[in-house]
C-alpha positions in Angstrom: 18.4 -7.3 0.6 18.7 -5.5 4.0 16.0 -3.9 5.3 16.2 -0.5 4.6 15.4 2.2 7.4 13.0 4.8 6.6 11.3 7.7 8.4 8.0 6.2 9.9 4.9 7.8 11.2 4.7 8.4 15.1 6.8 8.8 18.0 8.1 5.2 18.6 9.8 4.0 15.3 10.3 0.5 15.6 10.4 -2.8 13.2 7.8 -4.6 15.2 5.2 -3.5 17.6 1.9 -4.6 19.5 -1.6 -3.1 20.1 -4.7 -4.3 22.1 -5.1 -7.5 20.0 -1.8 -9.4 19.8 -0.6 -7.7 16.7 2.9 -7.9 15.4 4.3 -6.4 12.5 7.6 -6.1 10.4 8.9 -5.0 7.0 11.4 -5.7 4.4 12.7 -4.0 1.1 14.9 -5.0 -1.6 16.1 -2.7 -4.4 15.6 -4.0 -7.9 17.7 -4.5 -10.9 16.4 -1.3 -12.7 18.7 1.6 -13.8 17.6 3.9 -11.0 17.9 4.1 -7.0 15.2 2.5 -4.5 11.7 4.2 -5.3 9.5 2.5 -3.1 8.6 3.9 0.3 6.7 2.1 3.3 5.1 2.9 6.8 4.8 0.4 9.7 4.0 1.9 13.3 1.7 1.9 16.1 0.3 5.4 17.1 -1.6 6.2 20.0 -3.9 9.4 19.4 -4.9 12.1 21.9 -8.3 10.6 22.3 -6.9 7.3 23.4 -7.7 5.1 20.3 -4.8 3.2 19.0 -4.0 2.9 15.2 -1.5 0.8 13.4 -0.6 2.4 10.4 0.8 0.3 7.4 1.2 1.3 3.9 3.6 0.7 0.7 4.3 3.5 -1.9 5.7 2.3 -5.3 7.3 5.4 -6.9 8.0 5.6 -10.8 10.0 7.9 -12.9 11.7 8.9 -9.2 11.1 8.7 -5.7 9.7 12.2 -4.4 5.9 11.5 -4.6 6.6 8.4 -2.6 8.6 10.2 -0.2 5.9 12.8 0.3 3.3 10.2 0.8 5.5 8.4 3.2 5.6 11.5 5.4 2.0 13.1 5.1 -0.7 10.8 3.7 -1.6 9.3 7.0 -1.4 12.7 8.8 -4.0 13.7 6.2 -6.2 11.0 6.8 -6.3 11.0 10.6 -6.8 14.5 10.6 -9.6 14.6 8.0 -13.1 15.5 9.6 -15.5 12.5 9.7 -12.6 9.9 9.7 -13.7 9.1 13.4 -10.7 6.4 14.0 -12.8 4.1 16.3 -14.8 0.8 15.8 -18.1 2.1 15.9 -17.7 4.7 13.1 -19.9 4.6 10.2 -18.3 3.1 7.0 -19.8 5.4 4.6 -18.5 8.3 6.7 -15.0 6.8 7.2 -14.9 5.8 3.1 -15.7 9.5 2.2 -13.3 10.9 4.5 -10.2 8.6 3.3 -11.3 9.8 -0.5 -11.3 13.3 0.4 -7.8 12.8 2.1 -6.3 11.0 -0.7 -7.7 13.9 -3.0 -6.1 16.7 -0.8 -3.0 14.8 -0.5 -2.5 14.7 -4.3 -3.6 18.4 -4.9 -1.1 19.6 -1.9 1.7 17.4 -3.6 1.1 18.5 -7.0 1.6 22.0 -5.8 4.8 21.5 -3.7 7.9 22.0 -6.1 10.3 20.3 -3.8 8.3 17.0 -4.5 7.1 17.5 -7.9 9.9 18.7 -9.7 10.6 15.2 -11.4 7.3 14.2 -12.6 7.4 11.5 -10.6 4.3 9.4 -9.3 3.4 6.7 -7.0 1.0 3.8 -6.1 -0.2 3.8 -2.6 -2.0 1.0 -0.6 -2.5 2.0 3.0 -4.2 -0.2 5.8 -5.2 1.2 9.0 -6.0 -1.1 11.8 -8.3 0.6 14.6 -7.8 -0.8 18.2 -6.5 -3.9 17.0 -9.9 -4.5 15.7 -11.0 -3.0 12.7 -9.1 -2.7 9.5 -9.3 0.1 6.8 -7.7 -0.6 3.5 -7.5 2.0 0.7 -5.3 2.0 -2.5 -4.3 3.7 -5.8 -2.5 1.7 -8.6 -1.1 -1.5 -8.4 0.6 -2.2 -4.9 -1.7 -4.6 -2.9 -3.0 -5.5 0.2 -4.0 -9.4 0.7 -5.5 -11.3 3.9 -5.1 -14.5 4.8 -8.2 -15.9 6.5 -7.8 -17.9 9.7 -8.3 -21.9 9.5 -8.7 -22.1 6.1 -5.7 -20.5 5.1 -7.1 -18.7 1.9 -5.8 -15.6 0.3 -8.2 -12.7 0.2 -7.3 -9.5 -1.8 -8.3 -6.4 -0.2 -7.4 -4.0 -2.6 -8.0 -3.4 -6.3 -5.4 -3.3 -9.1 -5.9 -0.1 -11.1 -4.7 -1.0 -14.7 -6.0 0.8 -17.9 -8.4 -1.8 -18.8 -12.2 -2.2 -18.9 -13.8 0.4 -17.1 -10.6 2.0 -15.8 -9.8 2.5 -19.6 -13.1 3.8 -20.3 -12.5 6.4 -17.3 -9.2 7.5 -19.0 -10.9 8.1 -22.0 -13.5 9.8 -20.4 -11.3 12.3 -19.3 -9.5 13.0 -22.8 -6.7 10.4 -22.5 -6.0 7.3 -24.6 -4.4 3.8 -23.8 -2.1 2.2 -26.0 -1.0 -1.6 -25.8 2.4 -2.0 -27.4 3.3 -5.6 -28.2 5.0 -7.4 -25.5 4.0 -4.5 -23.0 1.2 -3.6 -20.6 -1.4 -1.1 -21.5 -0.3 2.4 -21.0 -2.1 5.9 -20.5 -1.0 8.3 -23.0 1.5 5.6 -23.8 3.4 6.2 -20.6 1.7 5.3 -17.3 0.9 1.4 -16.6 -1.7 2.4 -14.3 -4.9 4.5 -14.1 -4.8 5.6 -10.9 -1.7 7.0 -9.0 -0.6 9.9 -6.8 1.3 12.7 -8.7 2.4 12.0 -12.5 1.6 15.8 -13.5 2.3 14.8 -17.1 -1.0 12.7 -17.2 -2.8 14.2 -14.4 -5.9 15.2 -16.1 -6.2 11.6 -17.6 -5.9 9.8 -14.3 -7.3 9.7 -10.7 -5.9 9.5 -7.3 -9.4 8.4 -5.9 -8.8 5.2 -3.9 -10.9 2.1 -3.7 -11.6 1.5 0.2 -12.5 -1.6 1.9 -13.5 -1.7 5.5 -13.1 -4.9 7.5 -15.5 -4.2 10.6 -13.8 -7.0 12.8 -10.3 -8.7 11.9 -10.9 -11.7 14.3 -11.2 -14.0 11.4 -7.9 -12.4 9.7 -4.6 -14.5 10.5 -2.4 -12.0 9.1 -2.1 -9.2 5.9 0.6 -8.7 3.6 1.1 -5.2 2.0 3.5 -5.3 -0.8 4.5 -3.7 -4.1 4.0 -5.1 -7.6 8.0 -6.0 -7.5 6.0 -9.2 -5.3 2.6 -9.4 -7.3 4.3 -9.7 -10.8 5.9 -12.8 -9.9 3.6 -14.1 -7.2 0.0 -14.9 -6.7 -1.8 -13.8 -3.6 -2.1 -17.4 -2.4 1.4 -18.0 -3.1 2.5 -15.1 -0.7 0.3 -16.0 1.7 1.5 -19.7 1.8 5.1 -18.3 2.3 4.0 -16.6 5.5 2.1 -19.6 6.5 4.9 -22.2 5.8 6.9 -20.0 8.0 4.6 -20.3 11.1 4.3 -24.0 10.6 8.0 -24.4 11.1 7.8 -22.9 14.3 8.5 -19.1 13.6 5.9 -16.5 13.8 8.3 -13.6 13.3 6.4 -11.0 11.0 9.7 -9.3 9.7 11.2 -12.6 8.9 7.8 -13.5 7.1 8.3 -10.3 4.9 12.0 -11.4 4.5 11.0 -14.6 3.1 8.3 -13.2 0.4 11.0 -10.5 -0.9 13.4 -13.5 -1.0 11.0 -15.7 -3.0 10.1 -12.9 -5.3 13.6 -12.1 -6.1 14.4 -16.0 -6.9 11.6 -16.1 -8.9 13.2 -13.2 -11.2 11.7 -10.1 -9.9 14.0 -7.2 -10.9 11.7 -4.3 -9.6 12.4 -2.7 -6.5 10.0 -4.7 -3.6 8.6 -3.3 -0.2 6.8 -5.8 1.7 5.1 -5.2 5.3 3.2 -8.2 7.1 0.8 -7.9 9.7 -0.1 -10.7 12.1 -3.2 -10.6 13.8 -3.2 -13.7 16.1 
């Protein structure tokens, strides 16, 4: 279960980093037991922008039916977000403007990759959960699919989910059916769009694209002063661990005298595998205190 080196966004590519607030981060990945190669991708890096602002860029992309779309997202999604007019990556930016800019960037990225034969020749798709930390203070989380970002509130140790799982049930199922799709629930399996896809929002998935969406849910945390750390991970973790259980793994390590973010990510992955997770896993831990 060694960490898997991958291309990361930015000029300085390190496992851990620091910015204006005391912020450390690390990641760990493990290939699952499914009959295919590793399909998860991640980003974990700091970038200083030309205007002097500093952003922490953290993401997990859980590919399915191939890794091409997840690879494309790793290489391009943050650049699309940061170059989107109206994103204004600074603490005083208007939340509605920021949210609209990220939604446009997600949409544009999806359209571009669907037109790119290099990345769209295998019919693959991917979830995405992105977390942008602006000057160590403001956090913007967006996602499509069922990869997840979870915060630990300082003091109480309470887990708080920052993303939204997009499964084809309830309103999400209604949205799929409103686009002309259908949802099938086979016995012993999860609901699937057009009897194929286990989520209602994803990048790629050209075969069912007209019935799903790449429109993200977006959450803005204006001040992360009350957040101890954030866990960003693919569903290889969340299928076998609750939000609170993952947070408790990280906190137990801190209480034992270790605060290394990479080792915390290793512990989460190890715990998930020990609980029987057979899926690929990508996990990023960002400590904010």
